[in-house]
Every structure is written in C-alpha cells, then in structure tokens.
N, C-alpha and C positions, 0 to 999 in steps of 0.2 A: 236666290230665287227659287229654285228647287225645293228648298228648306222650307220656304214659307208655303208653298203650294202643298206641301206634305202634312203642314202644320194647321193650316186654314181649311183644308178641305172638308176633315170631318166635323169642324165645327160649322161650316156653311150646310153641309149636309143636312146636320141635327137641326139647326134652324129652320130649313126647309120642311124637314118632317115636322116641326112641332108646330109651324104655321098652316101647314096645307096636306099633311099626311104623307103618304109614300107616293101618291099620286102627284102631288107637286115635285117632289125629288125626282121621280121618274121622268116627269116631262122635262125637267130642267135638264136632266142628263140625256135625253134625246136631242133635245135642242141645241145642246153644246157638242154632242157627237156630230149631228149634222152640220153645224158651222165649221169643225174641225175638219171633217170630210171635204167638205167644199172647198175649203182653204189648202189643203192638200193638193187636190184635185188642179186646183188652180196654179200652185205656186211651186210645187216639187217635182222635177225634172224626172224623165225616166231614164232608169241608168241599166244595163243590162248586167247581170249577177257575172261575176268573174269567178272562174275555177279556184280553188284552193285545196291545197294538199291535205291529207290526214296529217294533225298537230299533236295526237296523241295516240300512245300504245300503252299495252296492258303493262310493260315495265315501268312505264310512267307513272301510270294511275295507282299502282301499289306502292310507289316509295312514299316514306315516311315525309318527307317535305313538302308531298303533293297532298298525300291522305290527311295530314293533320289540320293544315288550314281548311280543306274543303268540308271535313267535318264539323269543325269551328264555324264557318260560314254557314253550313245547313242548321246547326243549333240556332244560330243567331236569326235567320230567316224564319224558322220553325217559331221560335220566342215571339218574334214580331206580330207573325200571322196569329197565332193563338191571341196574343193580346188585344191585337184590333178585333178580332173576331169574336171574342168570349166579353171584353170589356162592357159592350152594351147590353149583353146578355145578364152579366152579374149586375149591372145599373139596374135592368128593368127587374130583377128579382128582387131586388131591395127597396123597389118604388119609385125609383128615379125616372124623371122624364129622358126623352131624346136629347133634349140640348145637353144636359148634365153629362151623359154619357158618352156624348158626342166631343164634349169638351176633355173627358178622360182619355178619349183618343188622341186629341190633339196635344195634350201634355205628354203622352208616351212618346209622339212623333218628335214634339220639341225637344225632350229629353235626348232621344237619338240622334238630331241634328246637332246639338251642342256638344255632346259626349265624341262625335267622331272627329272632328279637327283637333280637338284638344287630345285625343288618343293618336292621331298621326303625328302631331308637333313632338308629343312626349316620346313616342317610338323614335323618331328623327334624331331628337336629341339626346337618345340613349337614358334617358330618366324612367322609362318603362320599357321591360322587355316582353318577349312574345309569351314566354310561359307564363309570368305573372300577370300579364293583361289579359291573357284567355281564362287563366282561373278566376281571376276578379270578374271579368263579365257574367262568366256562366254562372258564378256564386250569386250575383246580382238577379241573374232572370230566374235562378230558382226562388232567391227569396222572395221576387215578385210574385209567382204562383203561390207560395206559402201564404203571402200577406193576403192574397184573394182569397184563398180557402179558410184563412184564421180568423181575419178582422173585418168584422161586419160593415155595413152602410158604406159611405162617402170616402172613410178614412182607409178602408181596405181597398176601394177603387184607385184613390190617388196613390197609396203605396204600389201597389201593384203596377199602374202608369209609369212611376217614376223608376223605379227597380228595373222593371223590363226594359223600358226605351232607353236608361243609362247603361246597362248591362248589352245590349245589343248595338248599341253606339260604338261603345268600346271594342267588342267582338269584329265588328265588320272592316274596319282600316288594319288589325291587325292581321286577319286572315288575308287577306288581299296583299297586303306587303309581304308575307311570306311566300305566297304563290308566286308574285313578281320577282322576289329575289331567288328563288328556284327556277324562274324559266329561263332558258336561253336568250342571249343577248339580241339576236335578230327577231325571236318572237315577242320579246319585250316591247322593244321598238315598234312593232306593228301594232300591239296591243295599245299602247300610249298616243299613237297616231302621230309617230316621228319616224322620218327616214332611217333606215337600217344603218346609215353611216353615223347617225347621231345617236345611236341605242346605247352605247358606251357613256354618254355624258353624264356628268352628275348631277342626279335630281332626287330629291329626298321623297320615296318611295310611300312611306306611311302618308306623307302629307298630300302629295299630289292623287293618292288614291282614297283618301279621307272623305267620299263624298254622299251627301245624306241619300239613303235607299230604303226607307222603310217603306212596305206596302202601303198601297191606297186603302182607305177606310172603306168598306162596303156599303 
C-alpha cells in the first residue's frame, strides 16, 4: 500500500498540473491536507509523551558498524531526493510536459519499491552481502546521474529513473539491516515494536526492514 502511494502520487500530481496547472495541484493538496487534519483530530487520541533516555553517545556514533550504514543510508536518501527533484527539471529542459516527467518520477519510485524487498530477501538468504550490495547500489545511483548528464531526451530520463530507483532500493534495506544487527538486543526490540523479552527471537532483519521509503515527489 505504501509503495503504491509513493509510485502513484507523482503521476497523479503531474496529471493535475497538466489539466489545471499548479493552481489545481495546490488546491487539491490543500483540500487533502484539510481532510487528513480533520480526520486526525477526530480519530487520533491524545497521548502524553513518555520520557526516553539517551540512546546514542559519541563512542557509538563513531563506530564503523554504525557509521558505515548511516553513510550508505544518507547517500541513498540524497540520490532519491536529487532524482525526484531534478527529473522534472531535466524533462522540462528537454521539452517534455509535466505528465511525462511525473511518470519518470513514478518509475523511479516503482523501481525502489520493487528492489527493496528483493534486496532484503537476498540478504536474509546470504545470496547478497552488505559490502557487495552497497557497492552495487552506489554504482547504480552514480550510473543514473551519468545517464542524466550524457543521454539526451526521454531515454536519459528513463535510464536515470531506473538506475537511481534500483540503486537506492538496494541500499535502503542493507543499511537498516546493518544498523539493526549492530544495535543492542533491547533497543532492537523497541525499534521493531516488540517487547524486550522477544527481542532475541528469530526474525530476518533484511526482510522486515525492507519497506518502501522513497521521498514524496514535489
């Protein structure tokens, strides 16, 4: 469901821009935001925040098992953000309309959504290592940007969207899996929404964390 939302949102937004310009898009967003806010006020209960102890310290932050996946996740997020932000600009510079460029962003999101569960399952079954998967994901993202800079027109836009989406989709579950593997058992149980007594139970980390999380298209 989450993957469908991220994939269809750019396409629907670009269709609204094509039909009625940014006025129609912003009006639809305002109406949607108002409906969601009213629903939240009506349904979501008020819960007082609970005090939480500090979970990170400097000696944890500089550890390679924490720093490496954090850098990988940052690179993945940066690649997705740049792709979502600049694919419409690239398409407009090539004379494409808003619907075509929005479709390019949807393709990027769809590739990320499809690559994430595959990478998670491959990691769980030992068919993919963290190092090899991270290198492949980073190379795919770099290839996407090179394609955008060197291949003109629609072909460059599609190559950029597919490569960046696939690369970021591979990087995301690998980074989260390594972070989870290096976390203390009690912190892992809290993060995954399980009681501390169940924190040591068997759960494929790569699969359970391979959730679609590409940024929303502007």
